[in-house]
C-alpha positions in Angstrom: 0.0 0.0 0.0 1.2 3.3 -0.9 -0.4 6.6 -2.1 -4.0 5.1 -1.5 -3.6 4.7 2.0 -5.3 8.0 3.1 -8.2 7.3 0.8 -10.0 4.4 -0.9 -7.9 4.5 -4.2 -11.1 4.9 -6.3 -10.5 6.3 -9.8 -13.6 7.3 -11.9 -13.1 6.7 -15.7 -14.6 9.4 -17.6 -15.2 7.3 -20.6 -17.7 10.0 -22.3 -17.7 11.3 -25.7 -17.3 15.2 -25.0 -16.5 17.9 -22.6 -20.0 18.4 -21.6 -20.9 15.1 -20.9 -17.6 14.8 -18.8 -18.6 17.8 -16.8 -22.1 16.4 -16.2 -20.7 13.1 -15.0 -18.1 14.8 -12.6 -20.9 16.8 -11.2 -23.1 13.8 -10.7 -20.4 12.0 -9.0 -18.6 14.9 -7.0 -15.9 14.1 -4.6 -17.1 10.6 -4.0 -14.0 9.4 -5.8 -10.6 9.9 -5.2 -9.2 10.7 -8.8 -10.7 11.3 -12.4 -9.4 9.5 -15.4 -9.4 11.1 -18.6 -8.9 8.7 -21.6 -8.1 8.9 -25.5 -11.7 9.6 -26.3 -12.3 12.6 -24.1 -8.7 13.9 -24.7 -9.1 13.9 -28.5 -12.5 15.6 -28.2 -11.5 18.2 -25.4 -7.8 18.5 -25.2 -6.2 20.3 -22.1 -9.8 21.3 -21.0 -10.3 17.8 -19.7 -7.2 17.8 -17.5 -8.9 20.9 -15.8 -12.1 18.8 -14.9 -10.9 17.9 -11.5 -10.4 21.3 -10.5 -14.3 21.9 -9.5 -14.1 18.7 -7.0 -10.2 19.1 -6.3 -9.3 15.8 -7.5 -6.2 14.7 -9.7 -6.3 13.6 -13.1 -5.1 10.3 -14.4 -4.3 11.1 -18.0 -4.7 7.6 -19.8 -3.2 8.4 -23.1 -1.1 5.1 -23.3 1.6 6.6 -25.2 3.7 4.4 -27.2 6.0 6.1 -29.8 9.7 6.7 -30.3 11.6 8.0 -27.3 12.1 11.5 -28.2 8.2 11.9 -29.1 7.1 10.5 -25.9 9.7 12.6 -23.8 8.2 15.8 -25.2 4.6 14.4 -24.7 5.6 13.6 -20.9 6.6 17.3 -20.8 3.5 18.6 -21.8 1.4 16.4 -19.7 3.6 17.7 -16.7 2.7 21.4 -17.9 -1.1 20.3 -17.8 -0.8 19.3 -14.1 -1.8 15.7 -14.5 -0.8 13.4 -11.7 -0.6 10.0 -13.6 0.2 9.3 -17.1 0.3 6.0 -18.9 2.7 4.7 -21.5 2.9 1.3 -23.1 5.4 -1.1 -21.5 5.7 -2.6 -24.9 7.2 0.8 -26.1 10.7 -0.7 -24.8 13.3 0.2 -22.2 14.7 3.5 -24.0 11.1 5.0 -24.3 10.3 4.0 -20.7 13.5 5.4 -19.3 13.1 8.8 -21.1 9.5 9.1 -19.8 10.4 8.5 -16.3 13.4 10.8 -16.5 11.4 13.4 -18.1 9.0 13.4 -15.5 11.5 13.5 -12.7 13.2 16.4 -14.6 9.9 18.6 -14.7 9.3 17.8 -11.1 5.6 18.4 -11.1 4.3 15.5 -9.2 3.7 13.6 -12.5 3.7 9.7 -12.0 4.7 7.7 -15.2 2.5 4.6 -15.4 3.5 1.5 -17.5 0.6 -0.3 -19.3 1.4 -4.0 -19.3 -1.4 -6.1 -21.0 -4.9 -4.6 -21.8 -7.7 -6.0 -20.3 -9.4 -6.8 -23.5 -6.6 -9.3 -24.4 -6.6 -12.8 -23.3 -4.0 -15.7 -24.1 -5.2 -16.4 -27.6 -5.1 -12.6 -28.6 -1.6 -12.3 -27.4 -0.7 -15.6 -29.3 -2.2 -14.1 -32.6 0.1 -11.0 -32.3 3.2 -13.5 -31.8 3.7 -13.2 -28.2 4.2 -16.3 -26.2 3.8 -17.5 -23.0 0.4 -16.1 -22.1 -1.0 -13.0 -20.4 0.7 -13.3 -17.2 4.2 -13.9 -18.2 3.8 -11.0 -20.6 2.6 -8.8 -17.8 5.5 -9.5 -15.7 8.0 -9.4 -18.7 7.0 -5.9 -19.2 6.6 -4.9 -15.6 10.2 -6.0 -15.0 11.4 -3.9 -18.1 9.5 -0.9 -17.0 11.0 -1.2 -13.5 14.5 -1.6 -14.9 13.9 1.7 -16.8 12.9 3.6 -13.4 9.0 3.3 -13.7 7.4 2.5 -10.2 3.7 2.5 -11.2 1.8 -0.3 -13.5 -1.5 -1.1 -14.9 -2.6 -4.7 -15.3 -5.9 -6.6 -15.1 -6.7 -7.7 -11.4 -5.9 -11.2 -12.3 -2.3 -10.4 -12.2 -2.1 -8.1 -9.4 -1.2 -10.7 -6.8 1.7 -11.9 -8.8 2.8 -8.4 -9.6 2.7 -7.4 -5.9 4.7 -10.5 -4.9 7.2 -9.8 -7.7 7.5 -6.2 -7.3 7.2 -5.6 -3.6 5.5 -3.0 -1.6 6.9 0.0 -3.2 5.2 -0.5 -6.6 2.1 1.3 -7.2 -0.4 -1.1 -8.8 -3.4 0.1 -10.8 -6.1 -2.2 -12.0 -9.1 -1.5 -14.5 -11.6 -4.2 -14.9 -13.5 -3.6 -11.4 -16.9 -4.5 -10.8 -18.8 -4.4 -7.6 -19.2 -7.3 -5.5 -23.1 -6.9 -5.9 -22.8 -7.5 -9.6 -20.3 -9.9 -9.9 -18.0 -10.6 -12.7 -19.9 -12.6 -15.1 -22.6 -11.6 -17.6 -23.1 -8.3 -19.5 -21.4 -6.2 -17.2 -18.1 -7.6 -18.1 -18.4 -5.2 -21.6 -15.2 -5.7 -23.6 -12.9 -6.6 -20.8 -12.1 -10.0 -20.4 -10.0 -10.2 -17.2 -12.1 -8.7 -14.4 -12.7 -8.9 -10.8 -14.6 -7.6 -8.0 -13.3 -4.4 -5.9 -12.7 -6.6 -2.9 -10.8 -9.0 -4.7 -8.8 -6.7 -6.4 -7.8 -5.2 -3.0 -6.8 -8.5 -1.2 -4.7 -9.1 -4.1 -2.7 -5.9 -3.5 -4.2 -3.1 -5.8 -3.5 0.4 -4.8 -5.9 2.3 -7.3 -9.0 0.7 -8.7 -10.3 2.1 -12.0 -14.2 2.2 -12.4 -16.0 3.4 -15.3 -19.3 1.9 -16.3 -20.6 0.7 -13.0 -20.3 4.4 -11.6 -21.2 6.4 -14.7 -24.3 4.2 -15.9 -25.9 3.6 -12.3 -29.1 5.4 -11.4 -27.2 7.2 -8.8 -23.5 7.5 -9.5 -22.6 9.1 -6.2 -24.2 6.4 -4.3 -22.5 3.7 -6.4 -19.1 5.1 -5.9 -19.8 5.5 -2.1 -20.8 1.6 -2.2 -17.7 1.0 -4.1 -15.7 3.0 -1.4 -17.1 0.9 1.4 -16.4 -2.3 -0.2 -12.8 -1.1 -0.7 -12.4 0.2 2.8 -13.8 -3.1 4.1 -11.4 -5.2 2.2 -8.5 -3.0 3.5 -9.5 -3.0 7.2 -10.3 -6.9 7.1 -8.4 -8.7 4.7 -5.0 -9.8 4.4 -3.5 -7.7 1.4 -0.7 -9.2 -0.6 2.6 -7.3 -0.2 5.6 -9.2 -1.1 6.8 -12.6 -1.2 
């Protein structure tokens, strides 16, 4: 456990089409979450204005752009994200050691508090999907492979599905910041239509018990009749798991 100790570690994914819809979503949820995630769709539509959405509820922004380019281009993009005031910025672990190292060093140089987060394997992938792309060994092997590469390059925060969080915590130890999407409330479970396009999902409680610091939730909050109540229910589930469960920390 690291940055999430003083809060639930609940991240609300603003997976909406434009700035107006994002503002409405933030207004409905308010301060019931600990961080707001701005992804590709919203950032392409609204640009830097999307990063300022957290100002009204005084919540940091997780800028989920999944950068994957030559090291120089990513270096410059990291500098711009720092200037925008984002708290987290995602880059693909598959971009290689040089790209990851440049990203981590640029964030440290700018000294704005931006944390570089390495994406391992997207939650929409399973072993078969990876095999088709020519990656051998299955999802867990690739997640750990990319996490180790990013760690060596100086990255200390990582995204993976909840299925790999326990192994990552044991491998990387207590100082790593582990972030997981694919989170569902225990009340709805992890099967059926609520899974959407994510293949590797888990309940909030299980993700916490396996060692997750930050839990990213989109549709279960956004599409709820009362998004604020849904967020508080997830916070209660997370808090209960942190208080009563045995959280994985290291081998």
